[in-house]
C-alpha positions as CSV (number, residue, x, y, z in Angstrom):
1,S,87.3,175.7,116.3
2,A,86.5,173.5,113.3
3,I,89.9,174.2,111.7
4,L,91.8,173.3,114.9
5,R,89.8,170.1,115.2
6,L,90.5,169.0,111.6
7,A,94.1,169.9,111.9
8,G,94.5,167.7,115.0
9,A,96.1,170.4,117.1
10,E,96.6,169.0,120.6
11,W,96.4,172.4,122.3
12,K,93.0,173.1,120.9
13,S,91.1,171.7,123.9
14,S,91.5,174.9,125.9
15,V,90.3,177.1,123.1
16,T,87.6,175.4,121.0
17,R,84.6,175.8,123.2
18,I,85.5,179.5,124.0
19,A,85.3,180.1,120.2
20,E,82.0,178.2,119.9
21,V,80.3,180.0,122.8
22,I,81.4,183.4,121.5
23,T,79.7,182.5,118.2
24,L,76.6,181.4,120.0
25,F,76.0,184.8,121.5
26,T,77.5,187.2,119.0
27,L,75.5,185.8,116.0
28,P,72.1,186.7,117.4
29,A,73.4,190.2,118.2
30,A,74.6,190.6,114.6
31,A,71.3,189.2,113.3
32,S,69.3,191.8,115.3
33,F,70.8,194.7,113.2
34,P,69.1,193.9,109.9
35,L,65.8,193.9,111.9
36,I,66.7,197.2,113.4
37,H,67.6,198.7,110.0
38,L,64.3,197.7,108.5
39,G,62.7,200.5,110.4
40,R,59.4,198.6,110.6
41,T,60.6,195.5,112.4
42,G,57.1,194.1,112.6
43,V,57.2,193.2,108.9
44,F,60.4,191.1,109.1
45,Y,58.5,188.0,108.2
46,Y,58.6,189.2,104.6
47,L,62.3,188.0,104.6
48,M,61.2,184.4,105.1
49,P,60.1,182.3,102.2
50,Y,57.1,180.6,103.5
51,P,53.9,179.6,101.7
52,N,51.0,181.9,102.4
53,F,47.5,182.3,101.0
54,R,48.4,185.6,99.3
55,G,51.1,184.0,97.2
56,I,53.6,186.7,98.3
57,W,57.3,185.6,98.2
58,P,60.3,187.7,99.2
59,D,62.5,189.3,96.6
60,F,65.4,186.9,96.2
61,Q,67.5,189.6,94.7
62,S,67.5,191.5,98.0
63,P,70.6,191.0,100.2
64,L,68.3,191.1,103.2
65,V,66.9,187.8,102.0
66,W,70.4,186.4,101.6
67,D,71.2,187.5,105.1
68,F,68.2,185.6,106.4
69,F,69.3,182.3,104.8
70,A,73.0,182.8,105.7
71,I,72.5,183.8,109.4
72,S,69.8,181.2,110.1
73,T,71.9,178.4,108.6
74,Y,75.0,179.6,110.4
75,F,73.3,179.9,113.8
76,S,71.6,176.5,113.6
77,G,74.8,174.8,112.6
78,S,76.8,176.5,115.3
79,V,74.2,175.5,118.0
80,V,74.3,171.8,116.9
81,F,78.1,171.9,116.7
82,L,78.4,173.3,120.2
83,Y,75.8,171.0,121.7
84,V,77.2,167.8,120.3
85,T,80.6,168.4,121.9
86,M,78.9,169.3,125.2
87,V,76.9,166.1,125.7
88,P,79.8,164.2,127.3
89,D,80.4,167.0,129.7
90,F,76.7,167.1,130.7
91,G,77.0,163.3,131.4
92,I,80.3,163.7,133.4
93,C,79.0,166.6,135.5
94,R,75.5,165.3,136.1
95,P,76.3,163.2,139.2
96,H,78.0,166.2,140.8
97,M,75.2,168.6,140.3
98,T,72.4,169.5,142.8
99,G,69.0,171.2,142.5
100,W,67.8,172.5,139.2
101,R,71.3,172.1,137.6
102,R,71.1,168.3,138.1
103,Y,67.7,168.2,136.3
104,L,69.0,170.5,133.5
105,Y,72.2,168.4,133.0
106,A,70.2,165.1,133.1
107,T,67.9,166.4,130.4
108,L,70.7,167.8,128.2
109,S,72.9,164.7,128.5
110,W,70.2,162.4,127.0
111,G,71.1,159.5,129.3
112,W,74.8,159.6,128.6
113,R,76.6,156.6,130.1
114,G,80.1,156.9,128.5
115,T,80.1,153.7,126.6
116,A,82.5,153.0,123.8
117,E,79.7,153.3,121.2
118,E,78.7,156.7,122.6
119,W,82.3,158.0,122.5
120,K,82.6,156.8,118.9
121,R,79.4,158.6,117.9
122,V,80.5,161.9,119.6
123,K,83.9,162.0,118.0
124,E,82.4,161.1,114.6
125,A,79.8,163.9,115.0
126,A,82.4,166.4,116.0
127,S,84.5,165.6,113.0
128,L,81.5,165.6,110.7
129,F,80.2,169.0,111.9
130,S,83.7,170.4,111.6
131,V,83.7,169.6,108.0
132,L,80.2,170.8,107.4
133,I,80.5,174.1,109.3
134,L,83.5,175.4,107.3
135,P,81.6,175.9,104.0
136,V,78.8,177.5,105.9
137,V,81.2,180.0,107.5
138,I,82.8,180.8,104.2
139,S,79.4,181.3,102.5
140,V,77.9,183.4,105.4
141,H,80.7,186.0,105.4
142,T,80.8,186.1,101.7
143,I,77.1,186.7,101.5
144,V,77.4,189.4,104.1
145,S,80.1,191.1,102.0
146,W,77.8,191.0,99.0
147,D,75.5,193.3,100.9
148,F,78.1,195.9,100.1
149,A,79.7,194.6,96.9
150,M,76.5,194.3,94.9
151,Q,75.9,198.0,95.3
152,L,77.0,200.7,92.9
153,V,78.5,202.9,95.6
154,P,82.3,203.1,94.8
155,A,83.3,202.5,98.5
156,F,81.0,199.4,98.6
157,H,81.5,197.9,95.2
158,S,84.7,195.8,95.5
159,E,85.5,192.5,94.0
160,V,87.8,191.4,96.9
161,F,85.1,191.9,99.6
162,G,84.3,188.1,99.7
163,P,87.6,186.8,101.0
164,Y,88.3,190.2,102.7
165,F,85.2,189.8,105.0
166,F,85.8,186.1,105.6
167,V,89.4,186.5,106.7
168,G,88.4,189.6,108.7
169,A,85.8,187.6,110.5
170,L,88.4,185.0,111.5
171,F,90.8,187.7,112.4
172,S,88.4,189.5,114.7
173,G,87.1,186.1,116.0
174,V,90.6,185.1,117.2
175,A,90.9,188.5,118.9
176,A,87.6,187.8,120.7
177,V,88.9,184.4,121.8
178,E,92.2,185.9,123.1
179,T,90.2,188.4,125.1
180,M,88.1,185.7,126.6
181,M,91.1,183.6,127.4
182,C,92.8,186.5,129.3
183,L,89.7,187.3,131.3
184,L,89.1,183.6,132.2
185,K,92.7,183.1,133.3
186,W,92.8,186.3,135.4
187,N,89.4,185.9,137.1
188,V,88.8,182.1,137.4
189,K,91.6,180.4,139.3
190,E,90.4,176.9,138.3
191,Y,91.3,177.7,134.6
192,R,94.8,178.9,135.2
193,D,96.3,175.5,134.8
194,F,94.5,175.0,131.5
195,L,95.5,178.3,129.9
196,Q,99.3,178.2,129.7
197,P,101.7,180.4,127.7
198,I,101.8,177.6,125.0
199,H,98.1,178.3,124.2
200,F,98.7,182.1,123.8
201,D,101.8,181.3,121.7
202,M,99.9,179.0,119.4
203,M,96.8,181.3,119.1
204,G,99.2,184.1,118.4
205,R,100.7,182.2,115.5
206,V,97.2,181.6,114.0
207,W,96.4,185.3,114.7
208,L,99.6,186.4,112.9
209,I,98.8,184.4,109.8
210,L,95.3,185.9,109.7
211,S,96.7,189.3,110.2
212,L,99.1,189.0,107.3
213,A,96.3,187.6,105.1
214,Y,93.9,190.4,106.1
215,S,96.6,193.1,105.4
216,Y,97.2,191.6,102.0
217,L,93.6,191.6,101.1
218,Y,93.2,195.2,102.2
219,L,96.1,196.2,100.0
220,N,94.6,194.1,97.2
221,D,91.5,196.3,97.5
222,F,93.4,199.5,97.5
223,L,96.3,199.1,95.1
224,P,94.5,198.2,91.8
225,K,92.1,201.1,92.2
226,Y,94.9,203.5,93.0
227,Y,97.0,202.2,90.0
228,I,94.2,202.8,87.5
229,H,93.0,206.0,89.3
230,E,89.4,205.0,89.3
231,P,87.6,208.4,89.9
232,G,84.9,207.2,92.4
233,K,87.4,205.1,94.5
234,M,90.0,207.9,94.5
235,N,87.5,210.4,95.7
236,Y,86.6,208.0,98.5
237,Y,90.2,207.2,99.5
238,F,91.4,210.8,99.6
239,Y,88.2,211.9,101.4
240,M,88.5,209.1,104.0
241,Y,92.3,209.3,104.5
242,F,92.9,213.0,104.7
243,Q,89.9,215.3,104.2
244,S,87.1,214.1,106.3
245,G,86.5,214.0,110.1
246,Y,86.7,210.2,109.8
247,A,90.4,210.3,109.0
248,P,91.4,209.9,112.7
249,L,89.2,206.8,112.9
250,F,90.7,205.4,109.8
251,W,94.3,205.8,111.0
252,F,93.4,204.3,114.4
253,M,91.9,201.3,112.6
254,F,94.9,201.0,110.3
255,F,97.3,200.9,113.3
256,S,95.2,198.6,115.5
257,N,94.3,196.1,112.7
258,F,97.4,196.0,110.5
259,V,100.5,197.6,112.1
260,A,100.4,196.6,115.7
261,P,99.4,192.9,115.3
262,V,102.0,192.2,112.5
263,F,104.8,193.7,114.5
264,C,103.9,192.4,117.9
265,L,102.8,188.8,117.0
266,G,106.0,188.1,115.1
267,F,107.9,187.6,118.4
268,K,107.3,184.7,120.7
269,P,107.8,186.6,124.0
270,L,105.2,189.2,122.9
271,R,102.8,186.4,121.9
272,E,103.0,184.9,125.3
273,N,102.5,188.2,127.1
274,E,98.9,188.1,128.3
275,V,98.5,191.8,129.0
276,L,99.9,192.7,125.5
277,C,97.6,190.1,123.9
278,F,94.6,191.5,125.7
279,I,95.4,195.1,124.6
280,L,96.0,193.9,121.0
281,A,92.7,191.9,121.0
282,F,90.7,194.8,122.4
283,G,92.3,197.2,119.8
284,V,91.5,194.8,117.0
285,N,87.9,194.4,118.0
286,I,87.4,198.1,118.1
287,G,89.3,198.5,114.9
288,M,87.2,196.0,113.1
289,Y,84.1,197.9,114.2
290,I,85.6,201.2,113.0
291,E,86.6,199.5,109.7
292,R,82.9,199.0,108.9
293,V,82.2,202.6,109.9
294,V,84.8,204.0,107.6
295,I,83.5,201.9,104.7
296,I,79.9,203.1,105.1
297,L,79.9,206.7,106.2
298,P,82.7,208.2,104.0
299,G,81.7,206.0,101.1
300,L,78.1,207.4,101.1
301,A,79.4,211.0,101.7
302,V,81.5,211.1,98.5
303,W,79.0,209.2,96.3
304,N,77.9,212.3,94.3
305,N,80.9,214.4,95.0
306,L,78.7,217.0,96.6
307,A,81.2,218.3,99.1
308,R,79.0,221.2,100.3
309,N,76.2,218.7,101.2
310,V,78.4,216.5,103.2
311,H,78.5,216.6,107.0
312,N,80.3,214.3,109.5
313,Y,77.8,211.9,110.9
314,I,77.4,212.0,114.7
315,P,75.3,209.1,116.1
316,S,72.4,210.0,118.4
317,F,72.0,208.8,122.0
318,G,69.4,206.3,120.8
319,E,71.7,204.8,118.2
320,I,74.5,204.6,120.7
321,S,72.2,202.9,123.2
322,V,71.1,200.3,120.6
323,V,74.7,199.4,119.8
324,A,75.7,199.3,123.5
325,M,72.7,197.1,124.3
326,T,73.9,194.5,121.8
327,F,77.4,194.5,123.3
328,A,75.9,194.2,126.8
329,A,73.7,191.3,125.7
330,V,76.8,189.4,124.4
331,I,78.7,190.0,127.6
332,A,75.8,189.0,129.8
333,G,75.3,185.8,127.7
334,L,78.9,184.8,128.0
335,M,78.9,185.5,131.8
336,L,75.7,183.5,132.2
337,F,77.1,180.6,130.2
338,C,80.2,180.5,132.4
339,R,78.1,180.4,135.5
340,V,75.9,177.5,134.3
341,F,77.9,175.4,131.9
342,P,81.6,174.4,131.6
343,I,83.4,176.9,129.3
344,L,86.3,174.4,128.8
345,P,85.6,170.9,127.4
346,I,86.2,168.5,130.3
347,W,86.4,165.4,128.2
348,E,88.7,166.8,125.6
349,L,91.1,168.1,128.3
350,H,91.2,164.7,129.9
351,E,91.7,163.1,126.6
352,T,94.5,165.5,125.7
353,R,96.2,164.9,129.0
354,A,96.1,161.1,128.5
355,R,98.1,161.6,125.3
356,Y,100.7,163.8,126.9
357,L,104.0,162.1,127.6
358,T,107.2,163.3,129.4
359,R,110.7,162.0,129.0
360,Q,114.0,162.9,130.6
361,I,116.4,164.0,127.9
362,A,119.9,165.3,128.7
363,G,118.8,166.1,132.3
364,E,115.7,168.1,131.2
365,T,112.0,167.1,131.3
366,I,110.6,167.2,127.8
367,G,106.9,167.0,127.2
368,Y,105.3,166.0,123.9
369,F,102.2,164.3,122.5
370,K,102.0,160.9,120.9
371,S,101.2,162.6,117.6
372,G,104.7,164.2,117.7
373,E,103.7,167.8,118.7
């Protein structure tokens, strides 16, 4: 969302809020897992650096403390970024609301009147937060990658994990936005005019660039270790690719994350095919989850090369339930948001339409924007 705003892409209006809302609900779900992994969730406050009478401070060398700073900063920045761009919509929709929604919109709009000064402030704030949120995004996903890279486990210890996780987050994020776009267009008739093939085409181009970058970074992690035949890494690679029960998961991830997106998104008719984009996006989101699984489980299994002590990990019903609960919470949050608030930015759509021009050229109606797009 921030990148599209700063780039001045005119087609962004139908996409930006979807991305921001997905972040709003997926980030708390991700933040819940460090608490779950603590085992004793009641002592999570030891992650927070606050003054106390015992003089106990958290261990700043622990990646869990880094996660606390990264996720809390990211979440607060994302909430403010989303809310600032929603204030005009609250003011526009306020007169049309009834009951508790009217009171809610009146409270959240902060007395919005639509004056020139207010519009100036909103646009300045949107641009400012777009600039501020990008370094936060880069730092957050880099710190999350350091949770692995700072360890001595060969499968975890990788110098390229910083950009690899950052590009992977953008890659899977675009897939989530594509999924949401398809579901909205298929199920909400009011949004069909605002989600045209041009939006899928443009998002597909962004997705293709990220797919190529993600593929390059994965090969960048694999090829140097293969070239020098680093023993720990080679044991991990051969075990994961061919020997273990995780090999089918890896090859499914390899096809859904690298092969299918690169070959399908390179052609405009395929990028504009909504059904194909939905299948690709669904496969990428599953593949990105499996990608974390094949890093952790096979990596730990070959750490000491004790093949006789290694068994394929099968999650319990309780573990599956916890993961399913977080997915269900994200889906429920997105559905609730769509029921209460506008998922598409009304003021940005009107502003974009005001800049849209049509001309008759050689007997055909050509549409373009004042910026030249």
